[in-house]
N, CA, C and O of each residue as an XYZ file, in Angstrom:
916
protein
N       0.810     -1.320     -0.152
C       0.079     -0.247      0.098
C       0.660      1.208      0.116
O       0.179      2.228     -0.378
N       1.805      1.035      0.807
C       2.797      2.363      0.899
C       3.523      2.729     -0.631
O       3.516      3.851     -1.137
N       4.159      1.473     -1.246
C       4.294      1.733     -2.280
C       3.658      2.277     -3.406
O       4.138      2.949     -4.319
N       2.358      1.840     -3.188
C       1.265      2.425     -4.195
C       0.974      3.652     -4.306
O       0.544      4.252     -5.291
N       1.293      4.152     -2.934
C       0.999      5.509     -2.677
C       2.139      6.908     -3.250
O       1.992      8.056     -3.669
N       3.322      5.938     -2.945
C       4.245      6.676     -3.209
C       4.698      7.142     -4.559
O       5.206      8.213     -4.888
N       4.252      5.595     -5.582
C       4.613      5.861     -6.751
C       3.628      5.602     -7.766
O       3.993      5.620     -8.941
N       2.155      5.307     -7.407
C       1.552      4.821     -8.422
C       0.125      5.650     -8.288
O      -0.396      6.244     -9.232
N      -0.377      5.587     -7.042
C      -1.865      6.423     -6.688
C      -2.178      7.785     -7.494
O      -1.428      8.757     -7.412
N      -3.122      7.777     -8.128
C      -3.324      9.134     -9.025
C      -3.798     10.279     -8.278
O      -3.856     11.458     -8.627
N      -4.197      9.612     -6.961
C      -5.179     10.459     -5.637
C      -3.999     11.383     -4.802
O      -4.125     12.463     -4.225
N      -3.175     10.779     -4.926
C      -1.980     11.353     -3.400
C      -1.616     12.466     -4.117
O      -1.617     12.482     -5.347
N      -1.239     13.593     -3.284
C      -1.008     14.974     -3.532
C       0.509     14.618     -3.519
O       0.915     13.619     -2.925
N       1.301     15.435     -4.168
C       2.560     15.366     -4.659
C       2.897     16.722     -4.737
O       2.054     17.605     -4.898
N       4.395     16.969     -4.603
C       5.054     18.472     -5.066
C       5.586     18.288     -6.685
O       5.957     17.293     -7.306
N       5.483     19.325     -6.961
C       5.911     19.392     -8.602
C       7.861     19.118     -8.291
O       8.603     19.551     -7.409
N       8.086     18.308     -9.361
C       9.393     17.847     -9.250
C      10.354     18.756     -9.622
O      11.513     18.405     -9.402
N      10.103     20.293    -10.344
C      10.888     21.087    -10.982
C      11.472     21.777     -9.391
O      10.825     22.047     -8.379
N      12.736     21.894     -9.641
C      13.371     22.694     -8.209
C      13.113     24.256     -8.291
O      13.339     25.006     -9.241
N      12.623     24.525     -7.145
C      12.128     26.224     -6.839
C      10.450     26.194     -7.092
O       9.650     27.115     -6.925
N      10.250     25.071     -7.469
C       8.568     25.360     -7.532
C       7.833     24.739     -6.363
O       8.146     23.660     -5.860
N       6.742     25.578     -5.938
C       6.159     25.133     -4.577
C       4.910     24.885     -4.963
O       4.019     25.277     -4.210
N       4.456     24.032     -6.484
C       3.209     24.024     -6.586
C       2.936     22.493     -5.992
O       3.802     21.629     -6.137
N       1.620     22.195     -5.282
C       1.286     20.444     -5.146
C       0.089     20.523     -6.012
O      -0.470     21.509     -6.493
N      -0.143     19.424     -6.090
C      -1.151     18.610     -6.959
C      -1.486     16.854     -6.635
O      -0.720     16.005     -6.179
N      -2.836     16.735     -7.039
C      -2.513     14.962     -7.375
C      -1.728     14.918     -8.469
O      -1.367     15.778     -9.272
N      -1.522     13.729     -8.355
C      -0.465     12.745     -9.014
C      -0.920     12.893    -10.663
O      -0.115     13.036    -11.583
N      -2.385     12.825    -10.804
C      -3.242     12.718    -11.965
C      -2.976     13.994    -12.565
O      -3.043     14.114    -13.788
N      -2.596     15.230    -11.608
C      -2.816     16.168    -12.420
C      -1.375     16.991    -12.518
O      -1.323     18.217    -12.624
N      -0.129     16.056    -12.461
C       1.096     16.581    -12.634
C       1.264     16.995    -14.105
O       1.744     18.111    -14.309
N       1.000     16.394    -14.924
C       1.177     16.680    -16.548
C       0.473     18.085    -16.906
O       1.150     18.909    -17.520
N      -0.877     18.401    -16.547
C      -1.331     19.653    -16.810
C      -0.656     20.855    -16.013
O      -0.364     21.897    -16.599
N      -0.409     20.662    -14.590
C       0.819     21.576    -13.717
C       1.891     21.625    -14.756
O       2.284     22.762    -15.018
N       2.410     20.708    -15.357
C       3.853     20.929    -15.904
C       3.361     21.817    -17.664
O       4.167     22.436    -18.357
N       2.343     21.674    -17.893
C       2.003     22.131    -19.246
C       1.573     23.616    -19.377
O       1.778     24.397    -20.307
N       0.684     23.869    -17.768
C       0.144     25.244    -17.711
C       1.441     26.223    -17.008
O       1.320     27.426    -16.780
N       2.566     25.488    -16.759
C       3.506     26.634    -15.930
C       4.871     26.207    -16.363
O       5.786     26.030    -15.558
N       5.009     26.017    -17.900
C       6.104     25.571    -18.616
C       7.580     26.964    -18.709
O       8.768     26.688    -18.876
N       6.906     28.616    -18.517
C       7.389     29.713    -18.421
C       8.072     29.814    -17.206
O       9.229     30.227    -17.133
N       7.397     29.452    -16.242
C       7.832     29.349    -15.053
C       8.880     28.412    -14.681
O       9.975     28.746    -14.229
N       8.537     27.375    -14.867
C       9.564     26.268    -14.661
C      10.952     26.586    -15.376
O      12.026     26.408    -14.802
N      10.833     27.110    -16.782
C      12.024     27.256    -17.325
C      12.624     28.308    -16.570
O      13.751     28.051    -16.147
N      11.984     29.825    -16.199
C      12.884     30.409    -15.262
C      13.061     30.106    -14.055
O      13.804     30.877    -13.446
N      12.580     29.125    -13.402
C      13.205     28.718    -12.164
C      14.150     27.803    -12.054
O      14.701     27.614    -10.969
N      14.526     26.993    -13.335
C      15.568     26.314    -13.805
C      16.687     27.051    -14.270
O      17.783     26.565    -13.991
N      16.668     28.119    -14.917
C      17.482     29.103    -15.268
C      18.339     30.051    -13.971
O      19.478     30.516    -13.967
N      17.225     30.090    -12.911
C      17.726     30.507    -11.650
C      18.344     29.633    -10.882
O      18.868     30.060     -9.853
N      18.397     28.707    -11.090
C      18.759     27.426    -10.255
C      20.368     27.056    -10.898
O      21.377     26.884    -10.215
N      20.272     26.996    -12.335
C      21.662     26.782    -12.890
C      22.061     28.196    -12.607
O      23.178     28.032    -12.115
N      21.904     29.093    -12.612
C      22.977     30.539    -12.615
C      23.584     30.535    -10.841
O      24.650     30.970    -10.404
N      22.360     29.826    -10.063
C      23.086     29.881     -8.803
C      24.183     28.717     -8.488
O      25.174     28.923     -7.786
N      23.915     27.626     -9.024
C      25.182     26.555     -9.244
C      26.278     27.179     -9.998
O      27.362     27.064     -9.426
N      26.306     27.804    -11.114
C      27.161     28.138    -11.553
C      28.385     29.447    -11.019
O      29.581     29.666    -11.210
N      27.200     30.119    -10.231
C      28.212     31.322     -9.090
C      29.050     30.255     -8.281
O      30.276     30.227     -8.166
N      28.195     29.451     -7.787
C      29.110     28.529     -6.660
C      30.064     27.970     -7.167
O      31.095     28.097     -6.507
N      30.186     27.177     -8.421
C      31.357     26.840     -9.020
C      32.400     27.725     -9.181
O      33.575     27.469     -8.919
N      31.899     28.951     -9.686
C      33.087     29.745     -9.929
C      33.434     30.400     -8.583
O      34.522     30.931     -8.365
N      32.561     30.331     -7.817
C      33.234     30.804     -6.197
C      34.478     29.690     -5.646
O      35.482     29.906     -4.968
N      34.039     28.657     -6.138
C      34.866     27.343     -5.537
C      36.157     27.239     -6.387
O      37.080     26.495     -6.058
N      36.181     28.001     -7.469
C      37.270     27.880     -8.822
C      38.191     28.702     -8.050
O      39.245     28.152     -7.730
N      37.982     30.084     -7.633
C      38.262     31.171     -7.695
C      38.967     31.032     -6.002
O      40.055     31.563     -5.775
N      38.366     30.424     -5.121
C      38.836     29.768     -3.849
C      39.886     29.006     -3.944
O      40.828     29.153     -3.164
N      39.890     28.064     -4.922
C      40.717     26.800     -5.167
C      42.385     27.866     -5.472
O      43.368     27.952     -4.735
N      42.126     28.524     -6.816
C      43.314     29.369     -6.889
C      44.139     29.935     -6.048
O      45.365     29.890     -5.953
N      42.955     30.719     -5.171
C      43.719     31.577     -4.311
C      44.535     30.352     -3.091
O      45.635     30.608     -2.603
N      43.786     29.102     -2.770
C      44.441     28.641     -2.083
C      45.850     28.048     -2.542
O      46.630     27.595     -1.704
N      46.146     28.068     -3.906
C      47.312     27.531     -4.769
C      48.433     28.785     -4.790
O      49.640     28.612     -4.622
N      47.761     30.131     -5.041
C      48.651     31.055     -4.693
C      48.974     31.196     -3.244
O      49.833     32.078     -3.212
N      48.786     30.873     -2.274
C      48.497     31.044     -0.990
C      49.891     30.100     -0.668
O      50.971     30.525     -0.257
N      49.546     28.771     -0.967
C      50.286     27.794     -1.237
C      52.112     28.015     -1.630
O      53.146     27.836     -0.987
N      51.823     28.442     -2.885
C      52.682     29.039     -3.644
C      53.802     29.739     -2.926
O      55.007     29.488     -2.890
N      53.034     30.746     -2.326
C      53.917     31.614     -1.351
C      54.675     30.962     -0.137
O      55.772     31.397      0.213
N      54.040     29.871      0.520
C      54.618     29.086      2.048
C      55.731     28.451      1.200
O      56.844     28.571      1.711
N      55.692     27.821      0.059
C      56.876     27.131     -0.640
C      58.004     27.614     -0.993
O      59.096     27.054     -1.081
N      57.551     29.221     -1.297
C      58.565     29.675     -2.175
C      59.798     30.311     -0.792
O      60.907     30.818     -0.959
N      59.216     30.089      0.233
C      59.945     30.548      1.406
C      60.177     29.552      2.320
O      60.399     29.811      3.503
N      60.145     28.407      1.870
C      60.786     27.384      2.387
C      62.543     27.010      2.753
O      63.355     27.291      1.872
N      62.950     26.505      3.805
C      63.764     26.535      3.949
C      65.014     25.882      2.558
O      66.181     26.161      2.284
N      64.073     25.006      2.030
C      64.920     24.159      0.894
C      64.856     24.966     -0.232
O      65.175     24.381     -1.267
N      64.448     26.483     -0.382
C      64.733     27.303     -1.516
C      63.591     27.370     -2.158
O      62.507     27.093     -1.644
N      63.792     27.813     -3.545
C      62.782     28.060     -4.593
C      62.219     26.717     -5.225
O      63.021     25.839     -5.543
N      61.162     26.580     -5.371
C      60.751     25.503     -5.936
C      60.257     25.932     -7.738
O      59.500     26.867     -7.999
N      60.793     25.150     -8.639
C      60.806     25.509     -9.548
C      59.165     24.935    -10.317
O      58.854     23.780    -10.608
N      58.360     26.188    -10.481
C      57.058     25.958    -11.075
C      57.026     25.810    -12.570
O      56.796     26.899    -13.095
N      57.165     24.919    -13.358
C      57.314     24.812    -14.897
C      56.242     24.367    -15.178
O      55.949     24.353    -16.374
N      55.281     23.848    -14.197
C      54.130     23.054    -14.899
C      52.870     23.312    -14.182
O      52.915     23.673    -13.006
N      51.881     23.175    -14.724
C      50.447     23.520    -13.731
C      50.691     21.747    -12.768
O      50.741     21.705    -11.539
N      50.782     20.748    -13.470
C      50.542     19.449    -13.131
C      51.809     19.215    -11.538
O      51.603     18.540    -10.529
N      52.932     19.983    -11.858
C      53.800     19.755    -10.352
C      53.221     20.763     -9.558
O      53.584     20.663     -8.386
N      52.392     21.768     -9.791
C      51.777     22.557     -8.622
C      50.281     21.547     -8.294
O      49.742     21.905     -7.247
N      49.806     20.780     -8.762
C      48.877     19.968     -8.083
C      49.051     18.587     -7.867
O      48.174     17.763     -7.608
N      50.627     18.358     -8.035
C      51.074     16.961     -7.592
C      51.367     17.337     -5.997
O      50.927     16.826     -4.968
N      52.141     18.261     -6.180
C      52.829     18.927     -5.006
C      51.770     19.184     -3.723
O      52.125     19.031     -2.554
N      50.630     19.533     -4.059
C      49.701     19.648     -3.207
C      48.714     18.658     -2.512
O      48.006     18.623     -1.506
N      49.067     17.809     -3.665
C      48.185     16.522     -3.155
C      49.682     15.531     -2.321
O      49.465     14.531     -1.637
N      50.738     15.937     -2.512
C      52.147     15.214     -1.901
C      51.809     15.620     -0.375
O      51.655     14.760      0.492
N      51.721     16.794     -0.160
C      51.732     17.589      1.003
C      50.274     17.745      2.137
O      50.182     18.253      3.254
N      49.061     16.918      1.075
C      48.077     17.083      1.888
C      47.931     15.345      2.247
O      47.066     14.957      3.032
N      48.768     14.503      1.652
C      48.627     12.924      2.106
C      49.572     12.842      3.084
O      50.565     13.530      3.323
N      48.906     11.500      3.822
C      49.804     10.930      5.015
C      50.824     10.546      4.266
O      51.539     10.182      5.200
N      51.543     10.310      3.204
C      52.523      9.617      3.128
C      53.659     10.757      2.649
O      54.598     10.431      1.923
N      53.480     12.062      3.110
C      54.392     13.400      2.622
C      55.699     12.924      2.783
O      55.804     11.964      3.547
N      57.068     13.489      2.085
C      58.022     13.175      2.278
C      58.606     13.755      2.985
O      59.724     13.407      3.366
N      57.883     15.031      3.438
C      58.321     15.905      4.813
C      59.250     16.997      3.879
O      59.946     17.678      4.632
N      59.452     17.360      2.376
C      60.698     17.841      1.809
C      60.583     19.429      2.516
O      61.519     20.006      3.069
N      59.118     19.991      2.337
C      58.766     21.123      2.800
C      58.359     21.267      4.233
O      57.181     21.245      4.591
N      59.583     21.446      5.199
C      59.404     21.172      6.462
C      58.443     22.225      7.404
O      57.853     22.026      8.466
N      58.539     23.299      6.636
C      58.110     24.386      7.324
C      56.392     24.352      6.972
O      55.738     24.931      7.840
N      55.760     23.899      6.095
C      54.399     23.319      5.817
C      53.971     22.106      6.837
O      54.348     20.934      6.854
N      53.000     22.845      7.727
C      52.335     21.788      8.340
C      51.298     21.053      7.782
O      50.242     21.613      7.491
N      51.496     19.706      7.573
C      50.204     19.254      6.890
C      48.691     19.193      7.703
O      47.588     19.020      7.186
N      48.962     19.360      8.901
C      47.528     19.431      9.666
C      47.176     20.745      9.388
O      46.102     20.845      8.794
N      47.772     21.817      9.644
C      47.428     23.011      9.586
C      46.785     23.402      7.398
O      45.707     23.889      7.058
N      47.539     23.104      6.786
C      46.956     22.797      5.350
C      46.016     22.574      5.337
O      45.185     23.147      4.633
N      45.665     21.149      6.542
C      44.269     20.502      5.720
C      43.155     21.138      6.556
O      41.978     20.937      6.253
N      43.566     22.054      7.809
C      42.602     22.997      8.397
C      41.964     23.977      7.541
O      40.767     24.263      7.521
N      43.225     24.626      6.593
C      42.718     25.852      5.931
C      42.298     25.070      4.916
O      41.158     25.488      4.712
N      42.498     24.224      4.174
C      41.531     23.752      3.096
C      40.303     23.235      3.443
O      39.593     23.301      2.439
N      39.654     22.716      4.438
C      38.467     22.444      5.249
C      38.114     23.550      5.633
O      36.890     23.619      5.746
N      38.817     24.748      5.968
C      38.006     25.738      6.721
C      37.235     26.763      5.457
O      36.135     27.314      5.446
N      38.475     26.723      4.330
C      37.676     27.590      3.137
C      36.608     26.968      2.457
O      35.718     27.697      2.021
N      36.527     25.510      2.256
C      35.545     24.970      1.740
C      34.423     25.198      2.613
O      33.382     25.500      2.029
N      34.378     25.127      3.904
C      33.543     25.135      4.666
C      32.551     26.632      4.657
O      31.320     26.649      4.675
N      33.337     27.673      4.628
C      32.956     29.071      4.337
C      32.275     29.086      2.816
O      31.123     29.462      2.602
N      32.996     28.713      2.026
C      32.184     28.556      0.878
C      30.293     27.956      1.063
O      29.253     28.563      0.806
N      30.483     26.802      1.511
C      29.395     26.240      1.810
C      28.378     27.190      2.691
O      27.219     27.108      2.284
N      28.539     27.950      3.653
C      28.116     28.409      4.475
C      27.545     30.266      3.621
O      26.548     30.936      3.889
N      28.434     30.495      2.816
C      28.032     31.359      1.803
C      26.899     30.660      0.805
O      26.357     31.517      0.106
N      26.548     29.694      0.636
C      25.323     29.057     -0.133
C      24.134     29.324      0.791
O      23.078     29.888      0.503
N      24.579     28.727      2.134
C      23.228     28.992      2.972
C      22.381     30.288      3.060
O      21.199     30.591      3.219
N      24.019     31.130      2.809
C      23.462     32.750      3.222
C      23.078     33.470      2.149
O      22.708     34.643      2.196
N      23.190     32.489      0.734
C      22.465     32.744     -0.476
C      20.974     32.621     -0.443
O      20.115     33.421     -0.815
N      20.880     31.543      0.038
C      19.536     30.823      0.482
C      18.542     31.416      1.183
O      17.352     31.395      0.868
N      19.067     32.006      2.236
C      18.467     32.632      3.365
C      18.226     31.949      4.414
O      17.304     32.292      5.154
N      19.010     30.835      4.696
C      19.033     29.654      5.855
C      19.429     29.940      7.018
O      19.348     29.210      8.006
N      19.988     31.279      6.945
C      20.613     31.315      8.391
C      20.208     32.837      8.946
O      20.018     33.844      8.264
N      20.141     32.705     10.254
C      19.433     33.947     10.928
C      20.869     34.383     12.218
O      21.331     35.502     12.442
N      21.120     33.542     12.620
C      22.444     33.352     13.501
C      23.792     33.013     13.110
O      24.083     31.828     13.268
N      24.773     33.846     12.589
C      25.797     33.228     12.184
C      26.950     32.770     13.363
O      27.255     33.761     14.027
N      27.469     31.885     13.680
C      28.342     31.545     14.557
C      29.696     30.828     14.068
O      30.679     30.900     14.805
N      29.771     30.172     12.902
C      30.738     29.819     12.180
C      31.232     28.492     13.391
O      32.413     28.763     13.609
N      30.984     27.630     13.971
C      30.916     26.610     14.970
C      31.940     25.558     13.899
O      32.660     24.665     14.344
N      31.848     25.795     12.891
C      32.382     24.456     12.089
C      33.716     25.152     11.420
O      34.348     24.405     10.672
N      34.137     26.255     11.564
C      35.243     26.681     11.334
C      36.566     26.404     12.470
O      36.582     26.955     13.571
N      37.466     25.620     12.077
C      38.417     25.203     13.284
C      39.357     26.080     13.391
O      39.418     26.536     14.533
N      40.281     26.598     12.513
C      41.009     27.567     12.507
C      41.092     28.670     12.396
O      39.920     28.945     12.652
N      41.670     29.838     12.162
C      41.771     31.379     12.063
C      40.979     31.685     10.968
O      41.133     30.911     10.023
N      40.163     32.594     10.807
C      39.692     33.141      9.964
C      40.548     33.969      8.886
O      40.289     34.154      7.697
N      41.721     34.446      9.698
C      42.782     35.384      8.797
C      43.657     34.532      8.008
O      44.349     34.978      7.093
N      43.627     33.079      8.419
C      44.358     32.405      7.489
C      43.521     31.682      6.474
O      43.989     30.627      6.046
N      42.075     32.180      5.913
C      41.538     31.550      5.054
C      41.771     32.867      3.747
O      41.702     34.079      3.947
N      42.060     32.158      2.390
C      42.612     33.215      1.362
C      41.388     34.145      1.115
O      40.177     33.944      1.030
N      42.224     35.290      1.028
C      41.380     36.786      1.309
C      40.388     36.991      0.225
O      39.685     37.980      0.430
N      40.120     36.328     -0.899
C      39.488     36.799     -1.758
C      38.061     35.775     -1.426
O      37.017     36.173     -1.943
N      38.001     34.654     -0.698
C      37.180     33.664     -0.201
C      36.630     34.508      1.174
O      35.476     34.413      1.590
N      37.744     35.397      1.828
C      37.356     36.082      3.162
C      36.686     36.929      2.705
O      35.592     36.895      3.268
N      36.756     38.056      1.630
C      36.398     38.833      1.393
C      34.874     38.939      0.783
O      34.199     39.963      0.887
N      34.367     37.575      0.046
C      33.398     37.009     -0.432
C      32.670     36.706      0.772
O      31.474     36.972      0.654
N      32.911     36.362      1.591
C      32.009     36.024      2.734
C      31.323     36.984      3.142
O      30.105     37.006      2.969
N      32.117     38.145      3.881
C      31.770     39.526      3.788
C      30.565     40.021      3.354
O      29.585     40.392      4.000
N      30.873     39.954      1.579
C      30.106     40.505      0.769
C      28.639     39.675      1.084
O      27.666     40.424      0.995
N      28.332     38.333      1.418
C      27.385     37.300      1.356
C      26.427     37.843      2.506
O      25.201     37.952      2.544
N      27.515     38.173      3.512
C      26.662     38.804      4.864
C      26.278     40.192      4.586
O      25.219     40.494      5.136
N      26.784     41.061      3.943
C      26.199     42.194      3.955
C      24.852     42.200      2.693
O      24.007     43.068      2.911
N      24.641     41.444      1.612
C      23.655     41.000      1.301
C      22.843     40.092      1.680
O      22.296     39.622      0.682
N      22.452     39.560      2.719
C      21.806     39.001      3.567
C      21.071     39.928      4.471
O      21.531     40.833      5.166
N      19.422     39.393      4.279
C      18.909     40.127      4.832
C      17.882     39.492      6.084
O      16.871     39.982      6.587
N      18.645     38.093      6.377
C      17.871     37.413      7.430
C      18.708     37.579      8.587
O      18.175     37.941      9.636
N      20.223     37.316      8.533
C      20.994     37.252      9.374
C      20.926     38.650     10.486
O      20.908     39.826     10.122
N      20.898     38.218     11.725
C      20.302     39.226     12.996
C      21.561     39.259     13.835
O      21.856     40.288     14.443
N      22.322     38.165     13.892
C      23.373     38.090     14.710
C      24.599     37.412     14.470
O      24.616     36.182     14.423
N      25.539     38.034     14.327
C      27.141     37.351     14.015
C      27.866     37.139     15.006
O      28.003     38.038     15.837
N      28.618     35.693     15.192
C      29.278     35.458     16.418
C      30.591     35.367     15.832
O      30.794     34.378     15.128
N      31.705     36.360     16.011
C      33.034     35.790     15.334
C      34.008     35.688     16.513
O      35.187     35.900     16.232
N      33.698     35.388     17.834
C      34.346     35.364     18.896
C      35.114     34.529     18.759
O      34.741     33.399     18.442
N      36.494     34.847     18.967
C      37.784     34.053     19.017
C      37.942     33.274     17.645
O      38.394     32.129     17.634
N      37.623     33.816     16.694
C      37.830     33.069     15.402
C      38.803     33.896     14.649
O      38.581     34.099     13.455
N      39.765     34.352     15.164
C      40.973     34.612     14.344
C      40.586     35.615     13.492
O      40.995     35.482     12.339
N      39.863     36.657     13.747
C      39.504     37.781     13.026
C      40.668     38.828     13.204
O      41.096     39.105     14.324
N      41.264     39.520     11.808
C      42.271     40.556     12.123
C      41.472     41.742     11.411
O      40.353     41.681     10.901
N      42.561     43.125     11.533
C      41.999     44.283     11.061
C      41.388     44.194      9.736
O      40.286     44.730      9.616
N      41.818     43.709      8.884
C      41.619     43.596      7.597
C      40.301     43.227      7.597
O      39.529     44.086      7.171
N      39.697     41.897      8.055
C      38.192     41.307      8.088
C      37.713     42.354      8.685
O      36.705     42.713      8.077
N      37.935     43.024      9.574
C      37.023     43.847     10.275
C      36.573     44.893      9.107
O      35.371     44.915      8.841
N      37.362     45.676      8.461
C      37.179     46.649      7.589
C      36.536     45.869      6.366
O      35.704     46.553      5.769
N      36.705     44.765      5.925
C      35.674     44.282      4.891
C      34.292     44.076      5.418
O      33.357     44.495      4.735
N      34.054     43.477      6.559
C      32.571     43.411      7.328
C      31.767     44.594      7.399
O      30.613     44.733      6.997
N      32.911     45.877      8.258
C      32.161     47.152      7.931
C      31.701     47.417      6.900
O      30.495     47.556      6.698
N      32.517     47.521      6.136
C      32.182     47.958      4.655
C      30.710     47.554      4.186
O      29.804     48.364      3.992
N      30.632     46.345      4.054
C      29.428     45.420      3.848
C      28.376     45.798      4.560
O      27.387     46.092      3.890
N      28.269     45.893      5.896
C      27.315     46.013      6.923
C      26.622     47.540      6.764
O      25.547     47.976      7.174
N      27.652     48.128      6.027
C      27.208     49.682      5.908
C      25.236     49.592      5.402
O      24.257     50.184      5.857
N      25.390     48.578      4.308
C      24.119     48.817      3.696
C      22.857     47.751      4.422
O      21.673     47.640      4.100
N      23.544     47.136      5.375
C      22.472     45.968      5.615
C      21.916     46.169      7.265
O      22.473     45.494      8.131
N      21.070     46.891      7.560
C      20.193     47.042      8.848
C      19.620     45.803      9.539
O      19.044     45.798     10.627
N      19.820     44.940      8.887
C      19.159     43.822      9.508
C      19.907     42.875     11.016
O      19.393     42.272     11.959
N      21.506     43.190     10.548
C      22.505     42.681     11.388
C      22.195     43.781     12.940
O      22.338     45.003     12.905
N      21.906     43.260     13.777
C      21.925     43.842     15.318
C      22.796     43.524     16.235
O      23.032     44.196     17.239
N      23.343     42.423     15.912
C      24.368     41.955     16.939
C      25.976     41.462     16.320
O      26.200     40.731     15.355
N      26.800     42.024     17.081
C      28.197     41.479     16.398
C      28.865     41.016     17.526
O      28.640     41.732     18.502
N      29.636     40.037     17.755
C      30.479     39.609     18.916
C      31.998     39.454     18.091
O      32.081     38.369     17.516
N      32.935     40.141     17.966
C      34.094     40.364     17.947
C      35.419     40.127     18.895
O      36.606     40.128     18.571
N      34.776     39.914     20.234
C      35.747     39.427     21.519
C      36.416     38.434     21.067
O      36.072     37.602     20.228
N      37.856     38.577     21.915
C      39.073     37.313     22.209
C      39.265     37.314     20.598
O      38.867     36.342     19.956
N      39.878     38.410     19.955
C      40.496     38.068     18.667
C      41.906     38.998     18.534
O      42.186     39.718     17.576
N      42.640     38.808     19.635
C      43.550     39.646     19.689
C      44.682     40.590     18.588
O      45.567     41.420     18.792
N      44.123     39.978     17.433
C      44.588     40.628     16.210
C      43.752     41.915     15.634
O      43.891     42.539     14.582
N      42.826     42.075     16.723
C      42.381     43.454     16.108
C      42.704     44.397     16.847
O      42.717     44.136     18.050
N      43.005     45.541     16.500
C      44.019     46.577     16.746
C      43.338     47.667     17.323
O      42.127     47.614     17.104
N      43.743     48.732     18.049
C      43.144     49.727     18.691
C      42.110     50.838     17.284
O      40.994     51.345     17.171
N      43.163     50.738     16.627
C      42.674     51.483     15.028
C      40.876     50.982     14.636
O      39.883     51.690     14.469
N      41.090     49.135     14.586
C      39.953     48.680     14.174
C      38.696     49.133     15.181
O      37.703     49.679     14.701
N      38.787     48.928     16.275
C      37.911     49.157     17.478
C      37.410     50.476     17.589
O      36.323     50.737     18.103
N      38.614     51.766     16.852
C      37.683     52.918     17.007
C      36.985     52.911     15.748
O      36.122     53.785     15.676
N      37.120     52.126     14.668
C      36.320     52.284     13.373
C      35.091     51.702     13.463
O      34.082     52.044     12.847
N      35.251     50.421     14.592
C      33.960     50.013     14.694
C      32.780     50.462     15.580
O      31.608     50.091     15.522
N      33.515     51.582     16.633
C      32.996     52.473     17.407
C      31.980     53.608     16.500
O      30.763     53.789     16.515
N      33.165     54.296     15.677
C      32.650     54.944     14.939
C      31.542     54.561     13.569
O      30.851     55.387     12.975
N      31.588     53.652     13.399
C      30.823     52.682     12.430
C      29.357     52.741     13.146
O      28.360     53.195     12.585
N      29.381     52.176     14.567
C      28.201     52.218     15.220
C      27.281     53.003     15.594
O      26.095     52.712     15.746
N      28.027     54.503     15.831
C      27.479     55.659     16.265
C      26.902     56.310     14.960
O      25.829     56.899     15.089
N      27.571     56.271     13.530
C      27.477     56.833     12.608
C      26.636     56.168     11.485
O      25.592     56.693     11.098
N      27.144     54.914     10.929
C      26.685     54.626      9.593
C      25.593     53.496     10.142
O      24.475     53.445      9.630
N      25.928     52.722     11.063
C      24.778     51.407     11.231
C      24.244     51.833     12.930
O      24.876     51.555     13.949
N      22.917     52.570     12.861
C      22.163     52.549     14.345
C      22.042     51.558     14.866
O      22.257     51.451     16.073
N      21.666     50.554     14.114
C      20.919     49.412     14.877
C      21.836     48.536     15.210
O      21.429     47.560     15.840
N      23.303     48.621     14.897
C      24.407     47.198     15.121
C      24.722     47.421     16.859
O      24.659     48.580     17.271
N      25.007     46.475     17.703
C      25.481     46.528     18.775
C      26.403     45.451     19.005
O      26.198     44.312     18.584
N      27.282     45.747     19.579
C      28.636     44.566     19.771
C      28.877     44.646     21.462
O      29.748     43.958     21.994
């Protein structure tokens, strides 16, 4: 009976199979619904495709930024300059550093640190997707294990932009998350146009200097009267 209801019964109410469509109808009415809403469904699918393409672009940009960050680390290695004569060597080297069988050639690059930074950057992109879909009201970053200042600049700046564009988030908790002056600057810039955020916790971030603290106070008193810290 359950299989009949789930797969066959024409009288059971089902959801429209088109992503983003909120339509509900009896199974026997599905074809009519699809026919009557062709234009709407095409627009929904185009929007979904555009969203996925934006996500892919961010992931690619994030990955390229991590490559550049790793290149800088390797170039300051005690073993000297590394010959970047092909993209293949770059990818192979990253795989080597990320693997448990790494030879340890570049001793100043911690495998565990590298793994945390890569995982945190990927996690931040995933959180950006949730922000785009308005699924977050309180932003805590509990899944971020390292310091935000170690995440590539392009990814971190994009993350601040995503916060600024979101109208659902009301509380941001970046307590003890390795926030520095650069992140404070990006965050305040994006919050200028966002009045939905009313609480911002930046405590226990020793890399925030007095100059940034002054900027935060001026921002609250002048540019965003709804924000409290």
